[in-house]
N, C-alpha and C positions, 0 to 999 in steps of 0.2 A: 210672097210668103214661102213658096217652095224653096227659093234660094236661101231664105233665112233658116229654114229647117235643115237644109243641107249643111249650112254653116255651123249649126248647133252640134253637128257630129264631128267637126274638126277637133283634134286633140288640143286641149287648152294649153298644153305645154308649148305648142308652136307659137301661140299668141304671146305667152309670157316671154318666150325667148326673143321674139321680135321687139317687145318693149324693152327688155334688158339690154339688147344690142344697141337700140337707139339711145337709151339713156347713157350707156357707156360712151358712145360716140359724142354725145352732147357734152358730157362733163369733162372727160379727159383729166380730171383732177379729183380731189376728195369731194364727197357729196356736199353740195351747197345748201345753206339754210334757206328754206322756202319762206316766202312771205305768207302771212296769215290770210285766211279767207276773210273777205269783207264784202259788204253790200254797198255799192255806190248808186248814184242817182241814174235812173233810166232817162233816155231821150224821149220816150213815148209813154203817155199816161196809161195805155192799155197793155204795156209790157211788164208791169210790176207783178210780183207774185210772192206769196208768203213762203217762208223757208220751209222745206220739207223736214220731217221729224229727224231724218238721218243725216242732216247736212254736215254734221261733224265727223261722220264716218269716212275714213280715207278710201280711195280707190286707186286701181292701177292705171286707169285712163281718166284724164281730166280734160274737160273742154275749156281751153284757155281763150280769153277774149282780149285781143290786143288793144291797149289804150293808146291814144295819140293826140297831140295838139292839132287843132284845125287852122292855126294861123298865129301870127305874132300877137294878135289881140285876144287870143283864146285863153283868157285868165281863168283858172279854176278847173281846167279840163281834168285834172287829177281827181276831182270829186265826182266826175260823171256829169250827166245832163247834156253832153255834147255829142257830136256825130258818132264817136266810137261806141256809144251806148245804145245804138239802134238795135231793136229786137232783144235787148238785154233787160232783165235777166230771163224773162219767160222763155224766149226762143232757145237760149242755151240750156235751160233746165229741161225743157221738153226734149231737146236733142239728146241730152244725157239719158233721160228715161227711155227713149226709143232705142238707143244703143244698148242699154242694159237689157232690154226686152228682146231685141232682135239678134243679139250676138252673145257669145260666151264671155265677153270682156267684163271685168269687174270695173264698173264706171261710177265715179263719184257723182252724187246726185246734184251737186251744185258746181257752177262754173268757177273760174279763177280769173279775175281781172289782172292783166299783166302790163306793168309800166316799164318801158325800156329804160327809164331813169333810175330804177330800183337796183342799182349795182348789177350783179350777175343773176338776178332772180329769173330772168327770162329762160335761162338754161335748165331750169327745173320743170319747164312746161313744154313738152315736145310737140304739142298740137295746138295751133292758134288759129282763131278766126279773126279777120278784120272786116268789120261791117262799114258800109258806106265810105269806102276809101277814096271816093272822089274828093273828099275834104281833108285827107290826112296831109300834114305839113311837118315832116320829120326834120329835126335838126341834123347837123352833120354827125354828131355823136350817136344819135338814135339810128340813123341810117347805117352807120358802120357796125353798130352792135347787131342790128337785125340781119345784116349781111353775114356776119360771123356766125350767128345762131343758125341760119339756114345752111351755110356751108358745112357746119358741124353735124348736120342731120336733122335739124328742125323742119317743121312743116307749117306753111301758112296758107290758109284758105281765104281768098278775097271774094266777098259776096255783097250783094245788095247795091249794085250801081248799074246805071243804064245810060246808053246813048253816047254820042261823040263828045259832048261837052263834059260829061262825067268821066269819060275815059281819059280825056286830057288832064283833068285834075288828078286822077289816079297815077298817070305816068309821070307827073312832075316829081313825086317823091320816089316812085319805083325806079326811075332812071338814076337816082342818087344812091339807091340801095345796090342796084346792079347796072352800072353804066356800060358794062362790056358784055352783057348777056342778052340774047334775043328772046323775045316772046314767040312761042310756037303754038299753032293750033294742034290740039291733040287729035291724032288719027282715030278713025273708028275702031281699030283693033287695039287701042291702048288699054292696058289693064284697069285703068280707072273706070272704064265703061263696062267691065265684066267681072271684076274680082269677086263680087258676090252677086249683085243683081245685073242682069243684062239690060243695058241702057242704050242699045243701038236705036231704039225707037224714041229717043229722048225728045222732050218738048220743053217750052219755056216754063220756068217756075215763076209764078205771078207775084206782083207787088199788090198787096191788099188795098192800099190807099188809092192807087190809080184805078183799080177795078171799081172801087166805090165812087170815086169822083168823076172819072172819065169813061168808065166802061171798057178800058183796055188794060192789059196786064203789065204795062211798062211805062217808064218815064221817057220824055224827050223822043228821040228817034231810035230808041232801043228795042225795036220790034223783033229783031232776029237774035235768038240766044246763041252764045258762043262759049266754048269751053277751051281755055287756053292755059299755058303754063310757062314757067321758067324752069329749066332743067339744070342739074349739076353735071359735072364732067362725066359721070357714069350713066347719065340719062334718067336719074331719079327726079321726079317732080318735087321741087322745093316750094314753089309758089303755084298753087292751083287757082286759076282765075275763072270764076263763074260769072261771066259778063252777061249783062242783060237778063239776069236771073235774081231771084230773091229767096234763097233757101231759108233765111232767117224767118221770113214771113210764113213760109210753108210749115215750119216747125211751130211757130208761135200760134198760128191760126188753124192748125190741122183739125181741130174739132169745131171750127166755126162753120155753120151751114152756108154762110155767104162766100166762103173761100172754096174754089173749085177742088174737088177731091182728086182730080187727075193731077193738079199742080202739087197738092199736098203729098200725094204718093211719089211723085217725081222728086220732090225735095227730100223726102225721107230716104228714098233709095240712094240718091246721090250722097246724102250724109253718111249712110252706112259705108258705101264704097270708098269715100274719101278717108274715113277713119281707119278702115282696115288697110287701105293702101299705105297710109302714113306709118303704121306700126310694123308693116312687113317689108318696107323698102327703106 
């Protein structure tokens, strides 16, 4: 909380400048028409949530949720109910509320589902989360567009996947997005771990279902949390990889007495750090 209070004293102009700079880098053309907000089907029965009263009020920062097909037979993924919709929408809306409360950003209260096949719409949403990317199966066109978006200044946070088997699924599409860029482990002194909250004592962000069913916070052999990234030529994190962690569950279940408060705190603090890093780099 002390870090959040310190951040509250930062001049709002610096945040707005960061957002404007990023948007300029993303567009490089006239402002693109944004897709409308819409609510699609969640993957999880307990992740649904009523719309807040202010859902039509715009914000300077929007939590984007990357949609994706999970395979050649994944018909209807555009309507939701598949892997991309994990923790959606409750996790995203809780995250938005937390960012609004803990920072000086003007955050829209609802998320934005972003489909790579919707023309140039992705360039309107500088911050994206991809959940359960063990299952994403991007087409050549989708992979190329995501690569262009990231190289232009976009930010992608990969979350909610565990273990060697899920890592292999994640890499199948990621290698097509960036076949020539290495994944790096973020060093302890990286700004992601300190830009607002000091996260050098970081621990695993738990998966709720595994805690409930097996009594462990991870799936498969994903017992050791890792924080990795793909960087651009200037060293900026383009793809933040929160492997063997589930920040979406931390946001979604932050008030659930069965979810560990230490994991909720870790997920919230990482969420703030990632958001602030994305708009200032």
